[in-house]
Structures are given as C-alpha cells and as structure tokens.
N, C-alpha and C positions, 0 to 999 in steps of 0.2 A: 438434439440433447432433451431428454423428457421433464417435464416439471418436478418429479422425485428427486432428481439430480440437485437442485436448486437451494443453495445454502444461505445466500445472502443476494437482497437485491435493493439497490439504491436507487430511489427513483425521484427524479428531478429536485436534487438536494440543493439547496442554496444556505451557505452559511454569511454572515456577515459580522464585522467586527466595528465595534463605536470605537475611536480613537481620536485625538484633540482637531486633526484637520478635516474630520468626519466620518462617513462610513466605508470600509474597505469591504467589497465585495469577493470576497475570498473565495466562493464558490458559488457559480451561477448556473443552476440546472443539469447537476452532474448524473450521468444515468449508467449503470452497470450492472452487471451479475456475476457473483462467485459461485461454481458449480463444487458440489461435494468432491473432494480428494485431488481436485486440479488447482492449477497455482496460474492467477492472474497477475499480470506484470502491470504496474503502474509506471510510466515513462515521461519524463518532460524537464524542462529546465528547471530552475531552483525559481521558486516564487508563482510556480503552476497550480498549486494547490495541493500536491501529494500528500503532505504530511497533515494538512487540516483534513482531509479525507477520512485518513486514518483515525486521526483524533475524535472526528464527529461520531464515528461507528463506536469509538469506546467510549464516548461521552466524556472526554478528557479536555474541551475545549477550555481555553483561557476564560478568565472571567466576563470580559469585554466581548466573549464572541457569543454568538447565536445562530440555532438554526431556525431560519425564519419561513422556512418551507420544504416541502419533500418529505419523503419517509426512508427509513433504512430497515427492511423488513427482514427479520433472522428466523428461519425455518429449524426451530427447536424441535429435536426427536426426544420423544420421551419412550420411556418401556414399561408397559403397564403388567401386573402380575401375570397374566396370560401370556407373557413375551410377545405380545403384540405391539408392534411399533407404531405410535401415535405422535401425531406433528402438531405443534404449535406456532403459530406464526406472531412473532413480535415485532410490534413496531418501535424500535428504539429511540426514536425522536419523542415519543410520548412518556418517556422514563425520566424521572428525575434523577439527575447526575450523580446524587448522593445516597440515592433508594435501594433498599435491598435486592430489588430487580434486576437492577443494572450491577450491583456488586455481584449478584451472582453470576452473571453472565461475563463479567470482566474478570479473565484469568480463569474461570470453569469452564466455558464455553467459546469463549474468545478470548486470544492471548497476543501479547505484542511486544517485539523486541524492537528497543529504541537503538538510536545510532551511536551513540558512547556510552559505552557500558561502564565506566568508570562515573559518571553522573548521575547513573541508574544504580548502582551498588552501593549503600550505605558502608562507608569505610569503618564503622565499629561492630557490622556485624560478620559472622563469618558465612562462608560458602553455603554450608548447610541451612542456616536460618534464613538465608536469602530464598533459597530455594522454599522454603516453608512458607514464605511470604509473598509469594509469585504474584498474588491476586493486588498486590499494594501500589498499582500503578507504578512511580518511580521509586525504587525501592532503594533505601535508606543506606550512604556508603561507608557508615562507621560500623557497621554489624556484621559480624562474621558470616561467611557464606550460608555456613550450616543453620544459623537462627533465621535468615531470612526465607531459606528453602522450607525449611519447618513449619513455619508460621502461615505460608502460601497454601501448603498441602494442608494442613489441619484447617484452614478457611474453608476448603471445599471437600475435604475427605473426611468421614468420620473415623479417624484413628488417633493414637494414642501419641506422646512425644516421641516413644521411643521409634513407633513403627515410623513417624515421619521423617525422624533421620535415617533410617534403612532405607527409605524410599528416596530420599536425597542422595545416598550414597550409590544406589541404583542408577540413578538418573545421571550422576556426575561419571558414571562408570560408561554408559550408555552415549554419553557425549564426546568421550574420548579423552576425560581427564586423566592422566596417569594416578596411579594411587588414590584412588578417589578416597579410601578410608580416612587417609589423612589430610588431602586436600580439602574435605569437608568441614574442618576446623580451621581454615586459612581465611585471613581477611583479605579484600578486593585489592590491597595494595602489594600483597605477596603473589599476585597472578599476573601473569602476562596477558598482553592485550589480547590475543587470542583465546586463553584459557577463561579471561572475563567474560568475553562474547559467548562461549560455550557455557559458562554458568547462567548467563542470563537466555540462551536456548533451553537450558534443563529446567531453569524457574518458569519460562513458559510454558511447556510441555508438561510440567508434575502433575497439573491435573487434567490430561488429556484433554484437550481442546479440539472442536471442532473446525476453529480457524485460527490460524497463525498470522498475524498481520506484521511483516519483517520491513520495518521503517530504515531504509538503508544500512541493514546491518552489518555490512563490511567495509564502511567508507573510511573509518579510521584505521583499518588492519593493512599489512602488506600483502602484496599480490599472493605469495604463497598460501598465506593464512585465509586470505579470502576464497581461494579455492578450495580449501580444505571447509571451510566452514559452509559454503555452498554444496559441496558433495555432502557433508551431515546433513544439512535441512533435506536434501532430496532422499537420504537414505530414511531419513526420520519421518518423511513424509509417505514413504512406501511402507514402512512399519505401523504406523498409526491411522493412516487413512485420512488426515486431515486435508483441508484447503490451506493455500497459502496464497496472502494477497502480498507481493514482493513489490516494495517501492524501492526505484532506484533513477538515476539518472545514466546508468550505464547501457549501452545498447546492448554491449557483449555478454553481460550478466543475464538479462531480458531474454537472449536468443537462449542460453544456456540452460536457464531456469524455468521460463514460462511455457504454458500451452496457450494461454488466452493473453493478450494485451490491450491495454488503454492508453493513447496518447493523450496527455493533456496540456492545455496553455491556457495561462490568464482564468485559472478556475473553471474549465470549461473541458469535457471530452471531444477532441477533434477528430479522432479516428477510433476505432474498436475493431478486433477481429483475432483471428488466430495467429501463432506466431507466424507461421508461412504467409497468411496475407500482409503483414505489416512489414517482413523483411523481403518479401520477394514480389509482391503486388502493391505498395504503398499506394493510396490514393491521394491523400491530404499534402499541398505543398509544404506544411511544416514537418509532418513525418518524412518526408522526401529530402529536405534540407538536414534534419537530426541525420538522416543515413548517409549523404555526402560530407557531411562533417567527420566522418570516423577515417582516423588514420588507416591507410591500406599497404599493405607489403605488395612492391613492384611500382609504387609511384616513382616518378622521376625524381633522381637525388636532387636536393635544392629546392624542387618545387613546393609552392605555398600550399599549407591545408585550407580547404573550402571551410568557409564560416558563414552562417546563417548572418545577413546584413541586418545592419541595426541594433538597439539594443531591446530587451524587454520593456514594454512603456511601465512608466510609473503607475501605481495601482488607482491614483485619482484623473489618470490620463487615458485610459484606455479607450482607443479607438472607436467611434461608431461602426456600425455594420459588423464586418468579421473583424474578431480581434487580432487578427494575424495580418492583417491587410497593409498595413504599414511597413511591414516586412517581407511580404510576400512577391516573389519574382512573376507570379501570374496574376496578380491584382488587376480587374477591370476597373478602371476608374468609372464613378457615378453609379456603380453597383456594388463591388464589395466592400466600398468604404460609407454605404447606406443601407445594405440589407443584412441582418444576422443569420446566417444559414443554420437551418438545423440539421441534426444527425439524419442521414440519407441512408437508404440500404443501396451498398454498390457493388454486392455479391451476398453468397451464402453465408449468412452470420458477420458479414462485413461491412460496416457503416463508417461513414467519413461526413463531416461538418463542412462542407464546400460548397458553393454556387454552381461551381463546374460540374457538378452532378446533378443539379436541380434542372430537369428538362424543361419545365414550363418556363423556368427564368431565362434560360439558354436558348430558348426558341423565340422568346420574343427580343432577347438582344442578336438574335441572327436576322429577324425580321424586319428590327429596327436598321440594321446595317445593310441590310438589301434596299430598303427604301430610300436610304442616304446615298446609296450607289447609282439609283437611278438618275 
C-alpha cells in the first residue's frame, strides 16, 4: 500500500497515568497505521489499552493521563484554489488538548462514537441540537437531539441555524431514523438504544470526518440491533470514503468489519496484520488463545469452552520480559520471562511480538540445548 493512502500513523506511543499507588503504564510503545477508506480493528481483553489509544488520538485523556513519548501523525489533506490536493502532517501529541487546532480536528476530521450513547447524549437537548454539537466530546444528555446536532454542524461548517437543522434532518434520514423531521426534535430518553446509537453516528458523520473511531459502539445493544448498526457503518463508509478504527473485544465483529487488525495486550500491540493473517494464520500465542476461546458450532455437547489460563495481571504487577509470559502455554523459562520481544515481521505486512520468531534468540536457545545434550 503506497504512502499516499496513509491517514494516521501512531509511532511508539506511550501513555502513563499518575494514581495514588504510582504510575500506570497504560500504553507502552504502540505502533500502527490507518489507511484512507480502510477499517482497522483493535482487539483485546478489557484493560489492554484499546480505549486509551482512542482517547490519546482525540486528546481526551483524563487529567492524570499524559502522553510521555511517541507521535500521532495525522495526514490532513487540504484543497487549494487550483483544486490541487496538498497534505499537512500534524503531530497530535504536540497539540494542546484545549487548543483551537485540536478542536478543529476533533469532530471535523476525526470523529468518535462512544460505547454508551445515553451517557454521551445530553438529556435536555433534542437529537437535532446534538448533531449540531457533534464535536463537543461527550455530548450532553439533557438537550434535544436537534440542538446538539445543529451546534456540532455549525462549529465546523459555515451554515446558518436553519441550514444546520436541515443537515441534521438529512443525517438522521441517512442513518435510518424513521420520520427524521419529527425525531430531530426528540430528546434522548424518547429514543430506543439503537436509535440513540444511530444519532451518535449521525453526529459523528455530520462534518464528513476522514477518520471515525468507534469504541465498542454496539456493546449495549441487542444482537439484531448490533448487526444493523454494523451494516449501517459499512454502508456509510462506502458512501463517505472514511477510514474506521473499530475497537471491540468481539472477534466475530472484527472478522466482519475490519480489513486490518491489531491485537493488544497490556498496553502493547502483540500482533498485527490483515484480517486473513490474524484469523487463518495467527502467530502470537495470545492471538491463538483468543481464537481458541470462541464458541464453535459442532463442538461436543457438554464440552468445556477453552479459556485463556490465568488472569490479566494487575497494572502494577506486569511480568518482566514478555507481558503474556505468565499465561502463555508456549513460554520458554528463563527467556520469555526475561526478554521483552519487539514486533517482528513474520509475513507480508504481518507482525508479531514473540521470541519464537526471533531467529537470533532461538538459534542461541537451540545451540545452548545442543551443548547441554552432549
């Protein structure tokens, strides 16, 4: 894939949080690339750093959180008078969280859908107002949808209040809300869970972003509504040409939605590649363990589901060496619990952070075993 298709590059991103017990190293050297028009799926157990990654990109970290190292490079395309496209590369880590530049990117170029729409929509604003306010991070639940939509649109587009309302109605229709002309004046509590999430998608897309970050957007919804929302996001991606960063713990959703996949564990990317690489040729023991834990049709009735042994370590007790070493069935004592592996190329565009694929280390292990056997 050529460099022109790159939209966002995350390089060696490290995020720490200061808490009473000490420093929580939420992200430690995260690297990935999102390409224009493609979907990157971020998968991992709770506490792996998926949502922190999204919030770091949006510069929405809690006050005790800090980006201590790394870059988040956003490739912003601009159109000059002669209709020639020019590109500006913006390092988001250098922007002030409350500055004008990040506010213009947040909502205008990069939009985010949060997990629980009811806590993101202000109850005193109508649906239309919510869409107008799309850029305002967590939108207020006490406003009509119309108010919030209108404010968001007007924050990023040079339109009147009446034009913003019309755009809000159009967006509600586009995301499949019935009777959008009436629903635009509804309050969040008057909408179903699926409709609220559709409003959140309408808000996110109201300013035609280049990148949509969806942080477990269907978690609180029933299975049928989940499928409808995912279908809707795919259709809108095809229409708007945006890239999507889809965060979830559901491997089935990733298989359906993503083209590229990054697997996270304890604040690190442990494997990345195409969706086919991850599902049909997984390399990292953690990825393989995740796939084995999926319930499968045709298994012996009454048989036990496979589970990943042990528990995710406490953030203050992360093992030395490979962070997965204490749960890994393929752990090599004295090696995996001593050396932290780097992401290694294991195929075309396929990487895994595992010492099993480090030829130098493994040759030394084999040499040592051969010497001992003599």
